[in-house]
C-alpha positions as CSV (number, residue, x, y, z in Angstrom):
1,M,-0.1,-0.2,0.0
2,T,2.6,2.6,0.9
3,A,4.6,1.9,-2.3
4,L,2.3,3.7,-4.2
5,L,2.6,6.9,-2.4
6,A,5.4,8.0,-4.7
7,T,3.7,7.8,-8.0
8,Y,0.1,7.8,-7.6
9,R,-0.6,11.5,-7.8
10,K,1.8,12.0,-10.6
11,P,-0.2,13.1,-13.9
12,E,1.4,10.7,-16.0
13,T,1.1,7.7,-14.2
14,T,-2.1,7.1,-15.6
15,D,-2.8,2.9,-15.9
16,F,-5.6,1.9,-12.8
17,A,-2.7,0.8,-10.6
18,H,-2.1,4.4,-10.1
19,A,-5.8,5.7,-9.9
20,W,-6.9,7.8,-7.0
21,V,-10.3,7.7,-5.8
22,G,-12.5,10.2,-4.0
23,M,-15.2,9.4,-2.0
24,E,-17.9,11.4,-0.1
25,P,-20.4,9.1,2.0
26,T,-23.0,10.8,3.8
27,F,-25.3,10.3,7.0
28,A,-28.5,12.2,8.1
29,T,-30.5,12.5,11.1
30,T,-34.3,12.9,11.3
31,K,-33.1,16.4,13.2
32,S,-30.5,17.2,10.4
33,V,-33.3,16.8,7.8
34,R,-36.2,18.4,9.1
35,K,-33.8,21.6,10.0
36,W,-32.9,21.8,6.5
37,R,-36.5,21.7,5.1
38,T,-37.4,24.5,7.7
39,M,-34.4,26.6,7.5
40,S,-33.9,26.3,3.6
41,E,-37.1,28.5,2.9
42,T,-35.0,31.5,3.0
43,P,-31.6,32.5,2.2
44,Q,-30.5,33.9,5.4
45,G,-31.8,30.2,7.4
46,E,-29.6,28.4,4.5
47,D,-27.0,30.2,5.8
48,D,-27.8,29.6,9.6
49,Y,-28.3,26.2,8.7
50,F,-24.4,25.6,8.9
51,K,-24.2,27.2,12.0
52,N,-26.7,26.0,13.7
53,P,-25.7,24.6,17.2
54,Y,-27.2,21.3,16.5
55,M,-25.4,20.8,13.4
56,L,-22.4,21.9,14.9
57,R,-23.0,19.8,18.2
58,T,-23.1,17.0,16.0
59,E,-20.6,17.8,13.7
60,R,-18.1,17.5,16.5
61,K,-19.8,14.6,18.5
62,V,-19.0,12.5,15.5
63,A,-15.5,13.6,15.0
64,R,-14.6,13.2,18.5
65,A,-15.9,9.4,18.3
66,L,-14.1,9.0,15.1
67,R,-11.1,9.6,17.2
68,K,-11.8,8.1,20.2
69,K,-12.7,4.8,18.4
70,Y,-9.6,4.7,16.2
71,R,-7.0,5.1,19.4
72,A,-9.1,2.6,21.3
73,L,-8.5,0.1,18.1
74,R,-5.4,0.8,17.7
75,R,-4.5,0.0,21.5
76,Q,-6.3,-3.5,20.9
77,G,-3.9,-3.9,17.8
78,D,-6.9,-4.1,15.3
79,P,-5.6,-4.8,11.4
80,A,-8.0,-1.5,10.5
81,C,-5.2,1.0,12.3
82,L,-3.3,1.1,9.5
83,F,-1.8,4.6,11.0
84,A,0.1,4.8,14.3
85,K,-1.5,8.0,15.2
86,A,-4.6,10.2,14.8
87,K,-5.3,14.0,15.6
88,L,-8.1,16.3,14.8
89,E,-8.1,19.8,13.8
90,R,-10.8,22.0,12.7
91,D,-10.9,24.6,9.8
92,V,-13.7,26.1,7.3
93,D,-14.4,24.3,3.9
94,Q,-14.9,25.9,0.3
95,W,-18.1,27.4,1.3
96,D,-16.6,29.0,4.8
97,V,-18.8,26.1,6.4
98,E,-16.8,24.8,9.6
99,R,-15.6,20.9,9.1
100,E,-13.7,18.7,11.2
101,N,-10.5,16.4,10.0
102,L,-9.4,13.6,11.5
103,I,-5.3,13.4,10.6
104,F,-4.1,10.1,10.1
105,H,-0.2,9.5,10.5
106,G,2.7,7.1,11.2
107,G,3.0,3.7,11.9
108,E,3.4,2.1,8.8
109,W,3.4,5.4,6.9
110,G,6.8,6.3,8.7
111,E,7.9,10.0,9.6
112,G,10.0,10.4,6.3
113,G,7.9,13.2,5.1
114,R,5.0,11.5,3.9
115,E,1.6,13.3,3.7
116,P,-1.1,12.5,6.1
117,F,-4.0,10.4,5.4
118,V,-6.8,13.3,6.3
119,V,-10.7,12.1,6.7
120,R,-12.8,15.3,6.5
121,F,-16.1,15.1,8.0
122,G,-18.5,18.2,7.9
123,M,-22.1,19.3,6.4
124,D,-24.3,19.6,3.2
125,P,-27.6,20.3,2.6
126,E,-29.9,17.8,4.9
127,V,-26.9,15.3,6.0
128,F,-23.4,15.1,7.4
129,E,-20.6,14.4,4.7
130,Y,-17.2,12.3,4.5
131,S,-14.7,14.1,1.9
132,I,-11.7,11.1,1.3
133,K,-9.7,11.8,-0.8
134,P,-7.0,11.2,-3.1
135,V,-7.2,7.8,-2.0
136,P,-5.2,5.0,-3.9
137,L,-7.2,2.8,-5.8
138,A,-4.9,0.0,-5.3
139,W,-6.1,0.3,-1.4
140,F,-9.8,-0.8,-1.9
141,Y,-8.1,-4.5,-3.0
142,E,-6.9,-4.2,0.6
143,E,-9.1,-6.3,3.4
144,R,-7.2,-3.8,6.2
145,F,-8.3,-0.7,4.5
146,V,-12.1,-1.6,3.8
147,R,-12.4,-2.7,7.3
148,F,-11.0,1.0,8.3
149,L,-13.4,1.8,6.1
150,Q,-16.2,0.1,8.0
151,E,-15.1,0.3,11.5
152,I,-14.2,4.5,11.3
153,V,-16.1,5.7,8.4
154,W,-19.5,3.6,8.3
155,D,-19.9,2.3,11.9
156,V,-19.0,5.8,14.2
157,P,-22.1,7.6,12.9
158,Q,-24.5,4.7,12.9
159,E,-23.2,4.3,16.3
160,L,-24.5,7.7,17.2
161,G,-27.8,7.5,15.1
162,L,-27.1,8.8,12.1
163,R,-28.1,6.5,9.2
164,A,-27.4,6.2,5.5
165,M,-30.5,7.3,3.7
166,M,-31.6,6.8,0.3
167,G,-33.4,10.1,-0.3
168,H,-31.1,12.3,1.5
169,G,-27.3,12.7,0.3
170,G,-25.4,10.3,-1.4
171,G,-22.5,8.3,-1.7
172,Q,-20.7,10.0,-4.9
173,F,-17.2,8.9,-6.0
174,S,-14.8,10.6,-8.3
175,L,-11.8,9.0,-9.7
176,S,-8.8,10.5,-11.4
177,A,-9.6,12.2,-14.7
178,K,-5.5,11.3,-16.0
179,T,-6.9,7.7,-15.9
180,F,-9.6,8.1,-18.4
181,L,-8.0,10.4,-20.9
182,Q,-6.2,7.4,-22.5
183,G,-7.5,5.9,-25.7
184,S,-11.0,6.4,-26.5
185,L,-12.0,5.6,-22.3
186,L,-14.0,9.0,-21.4
187,A,-16.1,8.6,-24.6
188,D,-16.5,5.0,-24.2
189,E,-17.2,5.3,-20.5
190,I,-19.9,8.3,-21.1
191,A,-21.7,6.1,-24.2
192,A,-21.5,3.1,-22.1
193,R,-23.5,4.6,-19.6
194,L,-25.6,6.6,-22.2
195,D,-26.7,3.0,-23.4
196,H,-27.4,1.7,-19.4
197,P,-30.2,4.2,-18.0
198,E,-30.9,1.9,-15.6
199,L,-27.5,3.0,-13.9
200,A,-28.5,5.9,-13.1
201,T,-32.2,4.9,-12.4
202,W,-33.3,1.3,-10.9
203,T,-30.1,-0.3,-9.6
204,L,-27.0,2.1,-8.8
205,D,-29.3,4.9,-7.9
206,F,-32.7,6.3,-8.5
207,P,-34.2,9.4,-10.4
208,N,-33.4,12.4,-9.1
209,P,-32.0,15.8,-10.0
210,D,-28.9,15.8,-8.1
211,D,-27.9,12.8,-10.3
212,R,-30.1,13.2,-13.6
213,A,-29.4,10.5,-16.2
214,F,-28.0,11.1,-19.1
215,R,-30.7,9.8,-20.9
216,A,-33.3,11.5,-18.7
217,T,-34.8,13.8,-21.6
218,R,-34.7,13.0,-25.5
219,E,-33.2,16.9,-25.8
220,R,-30.3,15.7,-23.4
221,R,-29.7,12.4,-25.0
222,D,-29.5,14.0,-28.0
223,A,-26.9,16.4,-27.0
224,F,-24.8,13.7,-25.4
225,R,-25.4,11.6,-28.6
226,A,-23.9,14.2,-31.0
227,V,-20.8,15.5,-28.6
228,L,-19.8,11.4,-29.3
229,D,-20.6,11.5,-32.6
230,A,-18.4,14.6,-33.1
231,Y,-15.5,12.5,-31.3
232,W,-15.6,9.4,-33.4
233,A,-15.4,12.1,-36.1
234,G,-12.6,13.4,-34.6
235,G,-14.1,17.1,-34.4
236,F,-12.2,17.6,-30.8
237,H,-8.1,16.4,-32.6
238,P,-5.5,19.0,-32.7
239,R,-5.4,18.7,-36.3
240,A,-8.8,19.6,-36.8
241,L,-9.0,22.0,-34.1
242,G,-5.6,23.4,-34.1
243,T,-2.8,23.0,-31.2
244,L,-4.9,23.9,-28.0
245,T,-2.6,26.0,-25.4
246,V,-3.2,26.6,-21.9
247,E,-4.9,30.1,-22.7
248,N,-7.8,27.7,-23.8
249,A,-8.0,26.3,-20.5
250,Y,-8.0,29.2,-18.5
251,L,-10.6,31.2,-20.6
252,D,-12.9,27.7,-21.2
253,R,-12.8,28.5,-25.2
254,G,-11.7,27.0,-28.5
255,F,-13.0,23.4,-27.4
256,G,-14.6,22.6,-30.3
257,P,-15.8,20.6,-32.2
258,A,-14.4,21.5,-35.5
259,P,-17.0,21.8,-38.0
260,A,-15.3,19.6,-40.8
261,P,-12.6,17.5,-39.3
262,P,-9.8,15.8,-42.1
263,P,-10.3,11.9,-42.2
264,G,-8.0,9.5,-40.5
265,L,-8.0,11.7,-36.8
266,M,-9.5,8.6,-35.4
267,D,-9.1,4.8,-35.3
268,T,-12.3,2.7,-34.5
269,K,-10.3,0.4,-32.3
270,Q,-7.9,2.8,-30.4
271,G,-9.4,6.4,-30.7
272,P,-7.2,9.3,-31.6
273,V,-3.9,8.9,-33.8
274,G,-0.9,10.4,-33.0
275,T,1.3,11.2,-30.7
276,V,0.7,11.0,-26.6
277,Q,0.1,14.7,-26.5
278,E,-2.5,14.6,-29.5
279,V,-4.2,12.0,-27.4
280,F,-4.7,13.9,-24.4
281,Q,-5.6,16.9,-26.0
282,T,-8.1,15.5,-28.2
283,N,-9.9,13.5,-25.0
284,F,-9.2,16.7,-23.0
285,A,-11.0,19.0,-25.7
286,F,-13.9,16.4,-25.7
287,G,-14.5,16.3,-21.7
288,R,-14.3,20.0,-21.9
289,A,-17.1,19.7,-24.4
290,V,-18.9,17.6,-22.6
291,R,-19.7,20.2,-20.0
292,W,-21.5,22.9,-21.7
293,A,-22.7,20.6,-25.0
294,A,-24.0,17.7,-22.9
295,Q,-24.1,18.1,-19.2
296,N,-25.4,21.9,-19.4
297,V,-28.7,20.3,-21.2
298,H,-31.7,19.7,-18.8
299,P,-29.5,19.3,-15.9
300,G,-31.2,18.5,-12.5
301,Y,-32.3,22.2,-11.2
302,W,-31.9,24.1,-14.7
303,Q,-34.2,26.4,-13.8
304,S,-32.0,27.8,-10.8
305,A,-29.6,28.6,-12.8
306,N,-28.4,32.3,-11.7
307,P,-24.8,34.0,-11.5
308,E,-25.5,35.2,-7.6
309,E,-26.5,31.2,-6.6
310,E,-23.0,29.7,-5.3
311,G,-24.1,25.9,-5.9
312,Y,-26.4,27.0,-9.0
313,R,-24.2,29.3,-10.9
314,P,-24.0,28.7,-14.9
315,D,-20.3,27.3,-14.5
316,Q,-21.9,25.1,-11.6
317,I,-25.4,23.8,-12.8
318,M,-24.5,20.9,-15.2
319,R,-22.5,18.8,-12.6
320,Y,-26.3,17.8,-11.6
321,S,-25.5,14.9,-13.4
322,E,-25.1,11.3,-13.2
323,G,-21.5,11.9,-14.4
324,N,-19.9,15.4,-14.1
325,L,-16.3,16.9,-15.7
326,N,-16.6,20.2,-14.0
327,R,-13.4,19.2,-12.2
328,L,-11.4,18.5,-15.8
329,Q,-8.5,21.3,-15.1
330,I,-5.1,22.0,-15.0
331,A,-2.8,23.9,-12.9
332,G,-3.3,27.8,-12.8
333,E,-7.3,27.5,-13.2
334,L,-9.3,28.4,-10.7
335,H,-11.4,26.1,-8.4
336,V,-14.9,25.2,-9.9
337,K,-16.5,25.9,-6.2
338,S,-14.0,28.4,-4.3
339,G,-12.5,30.4,-7.2
340,K,-8.8,29.8,-5.6
341,V,-5.8,29.2,-7.9
342,L,-4.9,25.2,-8.6
343,D,-1.6,24.1,-7.8
344,P,-0.2,27.8,-8.1
345,K,3.2,26.2,-7.5
346,D,3.2,24.7,-11.1
347,V,1.3,27.3,-13.3
348,P,2.5,26.7,-16.9
349,E,3.2,29.6,-19.5
350,L,0.1,31.1,-20.9
351,G,1.2,29.9,-24.7
352,A,2.1,26.7,-24.0
353,P,0.1,23.6,-25.7
354,L,-1.7,21.7,-22.9
355,D,0.2,18.6,-21.8
356,L,-0.6,16.0,-19.8
357,S,1.6,17.0,-17.0
358,M,-0.5,20.3,-16.4
359,L,-3.2,18.3,-15.3
360,Y,-4.3,19.5,-11.6
361,G,-3.4,17.5,-9.0
362,E,-7.0,16.3,-8.1
363,A,-8.6,16.4,-11.7
364,S,-11.2,14.2,-11.4
365,W,-14.6,12.1,-13.5
366,E,-17.0,11.9,-10.8
367,N,-19.8,9.4,-10.9
368,R,-22.8,11.0,-9.2
369,A,-25.5,8.2,-9.5
370,Q,-24.0,6.6,-6.4
371,M,-27.0,6.3,-3.8
372,S,-26.1,6.0,-0.1
373,R,-24.6,2.9,0.9
374,T,-25.3,0.9,3.8
375,S,-22.2,-0.5,4.5
376,A,-18.4,0.2,3.4
377,R,-18.1,-3.5,1.9
378,D,-21.6,-1.8,-0.2
379,F,-19.3,1.3,-1.2
380,V,-16.1,-0.5,-2.4
381,E,-18.0,-3.2,-4.4
382,A,-20.0,-0.3,-6.2
383,L,-16.6,1.3,-6.6
384,L,-15.1,-2.0,-7.8
385,L,-18.1,-2.2,-10.3
386,H,-17.4,0.9,-12.1
387,V,-13.6,0.3,-12.0
388,H,-13.7,-3.0,-13.7
389,H,-16.2,-1.8,-16.1
390,A,-14.4,0.9,-17.0
391,Q,-11.2,-1.7,-17.9
392,Y,-13.7,-3.7,-19.5
393,A,-14.3,-0.9,-21.7
394,Q,-10.6,-0.5,-22.5
395,D,-10.5,-3.5,-24.2
396,H,-13.9,-3.2,-26.3
397,P,-13.9,0.5,-27.5
398,H,-15.9,2.5,-29.4
399,V,-19.0,1.4,-27.5
400,R,-22.4,1.9,-29.5
401,V,-25.6,3.7,-28.0
402,R,-29.1,2.1,-28.8
403,S,-31.0,4.5,-30.6
404,S,-34.0,3.0,-28.9
405,L,-34.5,1.6,-25.2
406,L,-38.1,0.2,-23.8
407,Q,-37.1,2.5,-21.0
408,D,-37.2,5.1,-23.1
409,Q,-40.9,5.1,-22.2
410,L,-40.2,6.7,-19.0
411,L,-37.4,8.6,-20.1
412,G,-37.6,10.8,-23.1
413,E,-40.9,9.3,-24.3
414,A,-42.5,9.7,-20.9
415,E,-44.9,12.6,-22.5
416,E,-46.3,11.0,-25.0
417,V,-47.1,7.6,-22.9
418,L,-49.0,9.5,-20.8
419,E,-50.7,11.3,-23.4
420,R,-51.7,8.0,-24.6
421,R,-52.5,6.1,-21.4
422,A,-53.3,8.8,-18.8
423,P,-53.9,12.3,-20.0
424,Q,-55.5,13.3,-17.0
425,V,-52.0,12.5,-14.9
426,L,-50.1,14.6,-17.3
427,S,-52.3,17.4,-17.3
428,R,-52.3,17.8,-13.9
429,L,-48.4,17.3,-14.0
430,R,-47.9,20.5,-16.5
431,K,-50.3,22.9,-13.9
432,A,-48.7,21.9,-11.1
433,A,-45.4,22.3,-13.1
434,L,-45.9,25.6,-14.0
435,P,-45.5,27.5,-10.2
436,L,-42.7,25.2,-9.9
437,N,-40.6,26.5,-12.5
438,L,-41.6,30.2,-11.6
439,E,-40.7,29.8,-7.9
440,A,-36.9,27.8,-8.7
441,S,-36.3,30.6,-11.3
442,G,-37.1,33.5,-9.3
443,G,-39.9,34.1,-12.2
444,R,-37.9,33.8,-14.8
445,M,-39.4,30.3,-16.2
446,K,-42.5,30.6,-17.2
447,T,-42.8,27.3,-18.6
448,D,-45.3,24.3,-17.6
449,W,-41.7,21.8,-18.4
450,I,-42.2,18.7,-16.0
451,E,-39.4,17.2,-14.2
452,P,-38.1,13.9,-15.9
453,E,-38.0,12.3,-12.5
454,A,-41.9,13.2,-11.8
455,L,-42.5,12.2,-15.5
456,F,-40.3,8.8,-14.7
457,W,-42.7,7.4,-11.9
458,A,-46.2,9.0,-13.6
459,S,-45.6,7.3,-17.0
460,W,-44.0,3.8,-15.1
461,H,-47.6,3.7,-13.1
462,A,-49.6,4.5,-16.6
463,L,-47.9,1.4,-18.1
464,P,-49.9,-2.3,-18.3
465,A,-48.4,-4.6,-16.3
466,G,-47.2,-6.7,-19.2
467,E,-45.1,-3.3,-20.6
468,Q,-43.5,-2.8,-17.0
469,A,-42.6,-6.5,-17.1
470,A,-40.7,-6.2,-20.5
471,I,-39.0,-3.3,-19.0
472,A,-37.7,-5.1,-15.8
473,R,-36.3,-7.6,-18.4
474,E,-34.6,-4.9,-20.3
475,V,-33.3,-3.2,-16.8
476,I,-32.4,-6.5,-15.2
477,T,-30.6,-7.9,-18.5
478,G,-28.7,-5.0,-18.7
479,F,-27.2,-4.8,-15.3
480,V,-26.7,-8.5,-15.3
481,Q,-24.7,-7.4,-18.5
482,W,-22.5,-4.6,-16.8
483,V,-22.0,-6.6,-14.2
484,E,-20.3,-9.7,-16.1
485,E,-18.7,-7.8,-18.1
486,A,-16.9,-6.0,-15.3
487,A,-16.4,-9.0,-13.5
488,T,-14.0,-10.6,-16.5
489,K,-11.9,-7.7,-15.2
490,D,-11.7,-8.6,-11.3
491,P,-8.6,-9.6,-10.1
492,R,-10.4,-11.0,-7.2
493,T,-12.3,-13.6,-8.9
494,P,-10.9,-17.2,-8.4
495,P,-9.6,-18.3,-11.6
496,D,-10.4,-21.6,-11.0
497,P,-13.1,-22.5,-13.5
498,G,-14.2,-25.4,-11.0
499,H,-15.5,-23.2,-8.5
500,P,-17.2,-20.8,-10.0
501,T,-18.2,-17.5,-8.4
502,D,-21.8,-15.5,-8.8
503,P,-20.7,-11.8,-9.8
504,M,-24.3,-10.7,-9.1
505,E,-24.1,-11.4,-5.6
506,P,-22.7,-8.2,-4.4
507,H,-24.7,-6.1,-6.5
508,R,-28.2,-8.4,-6.8
509,H,-29.9,-6.2,-4.2
510,R,-29.2,-3.0,-5.8
511,I,-32.5,-3.9,-8.3
512,H,-35.0,-1.9,-7.1
513,P,-37.7,-4.1,-5.8
514,L,-40.3,-2.6,-8.2
515,L,-39.1,-4.7,-11.0
516,W,-39.2,-7.9,-9.3
517,K,-42.9,-6.6,-8.4
518,A,-43.6,-6.0,-12.3
519,L,-42.5,-9.9,-12.8
520,E,-44.7,-11.4,-10.4
521,R,-47.8,-9.9,-12.0
522,H,-46.6,-11.1,-15.4
523,P,-44.2,-13.4,-14.7
524,K,-44.1,-14.7,-18.9
525,G,-42.5,-11.6,-19.8
526,A,-39.5,-12.7,-17.3
527,G,-37.0,-13.9,-20.1
528,T,-34.2,-16.5,-19.1
529,V,-32.1,-14.1,-17.3
530,A,-34.5,-11.9,-15.7
531,R,-36.4,-15.0,-14.3
532,R,-32.9,-16.7,-13.1
533,E,-32.5,-13.3,-11.1
534,W,-35.8,-13.3,-9.8
535,Q,-35.0,-16.7,-8.4
536,A,-32.1,-15.6,-6.8
537,W,-33.7,-12.6,-5.6
538,T,-36.6,-14.3,-3.8
539,A,-34.3,-16.9,-2.7
540,G,-31.9,-14.5,-0.6
541,R,-35.1,-11.8,-0.3
542,A,-34.5,-10.6,3.3
543,T,-30.3,-10.4,3.0
544,Y,-30.7,-8.1,-0.2
545,L,-33.7,-6.0,1.5
546,G,-31.3,-5.6,4.2
547,R,-28.7,-4.3,2.2
548,R,-30.6,-1.4,0.6
549,P,-30.5,2.1,2.9
550,Q,-34.1,2.7,3.9
551,W,-35.7,6.0,2.2
552,S,-36.2,8.3,4.7
553,I,-37.2,9.7,7.6
554,K,-40.3,8.0,9.4
555,G,-43.1,8.3,7.4
556,A,-41.6,10.1,3.9
557,V,-43.1,8.6,0.7
558,P,-40.9,7.5,-1.7
559,P,-41.3,9.1,-5.0
560,W,-42.1,5.8,-6.6
561,S,-45.0,5.6,-4.2
562,T,-48.4,6.2,-6.3
563,R,-49.1,8.7,-3.1
564,S,-46.1,10.4,-4.1
565,P,-46.3,14.1,-4.6
566,S,-45.8,15.5,-8.2
567,G,-43.3,18.2,-7.9
568,R,-39.7,17.0,-6.3
569,S,-37.7,13.6,-5.6
570,R,-35.9,15.1,-3.0
């Protein structure tokens, strides 16, 4: 584990063995959720929430308990204790909100100048949130580190009454951007997710505006497809755009795509042709273009975009997506939240050609479609599922996006479904949407545009049993395909064919229980793969349900309930 510490943060070490991870698991209490809901009704109340005595007291209480438990386990010789010392320090985050930092050092890390390992614990709307980064990806294969995460990060807040709730907060993680700027991996990662909307809706997350699916609306889907088409046409290659410089990054302009790229710039199996720098520039330009050309189309809370709103500024609003490239930056750019200069000691010449070595030390590709996880093991398995599928995509490049899916009936085609199946419901949703849009936009967006999450569940309930079962079959089959493809790259899988493993075992509980109910109502529509999974789910139902986070505080109605209000899912 220590051997990686000298090299894993270098931008030139782009292989997965040197990748790093950022973690943001969250925990909430009934009181934290209620306080946010009442206090955030006014701008002053929103500010006061982060200074509220209860919130500060709870934050400090958890932090002291983290330190106390770690020291106790250390005295007992517990294998989770990888560090000799743990001390507590207090500072403020980029929003000037107080947070507690548990700083680990010494022991196996030695005293020879190695940077400490820091676990930050602070506040976010409704929840208390960890920020733990960067962590070498390789550590997540080590059982001692997984035990550390469970005993300290997960167990301590839960021992104090906090919970990982499905409807509040999340379990986002990010991976080093350098790792995804090789070959065509970033484009293939985005295409694969666009082709598997069930990841952000039925399995790894649920439909919500914080982590809005790439395929949530027809316009959003088409925008992602257009930028992918431009990529494979060579539109982001420097031989089409011209050599990109530091100035392009600082001013966030000139990233294309070129309208008429010459032929021969892209290899269908390798991605961009040319030098290492040309490959980097192609993928960097593509990543920067994705933000404004695709992430920015119908992201969550798009009506709230306002230069005066820190969390909803135009350059921030597109991060409310299942994937987020806002932190694909180089040294010398401004931090997307705090506005501070990134890596000021490494600022390059303004006219220098963009190069991999210029990447900001924490430049990342964020996977936001990750709802709260009930255990460290569950979080780690979700993370490694993402990593292993990305490695699979490296071996199977140029991912194709299907133009039509049955799930589109709940996404871009949801209004048409309701027009046919439940016009009264659609009329009611439109009527409710107008005041919601006006409120969210400060009176600027006069439209009866309906949130895709509200359309998702309304169209689901409007479909007959047979069509629900068909969607369930597509979702389950697609998710099993994703898991089985990822399993081929899992180094932990026993190689002995005489002892086969079940790659779905760590992930079967991720499939939404509504889908099993749909198959129960129409079993003939199950299909071979879905039927097999249905039988496995039924056999271990109690175990699988126990791995899922609870929805919310007592009495709260989940958005998929027919009793749920029509507006927001959070």
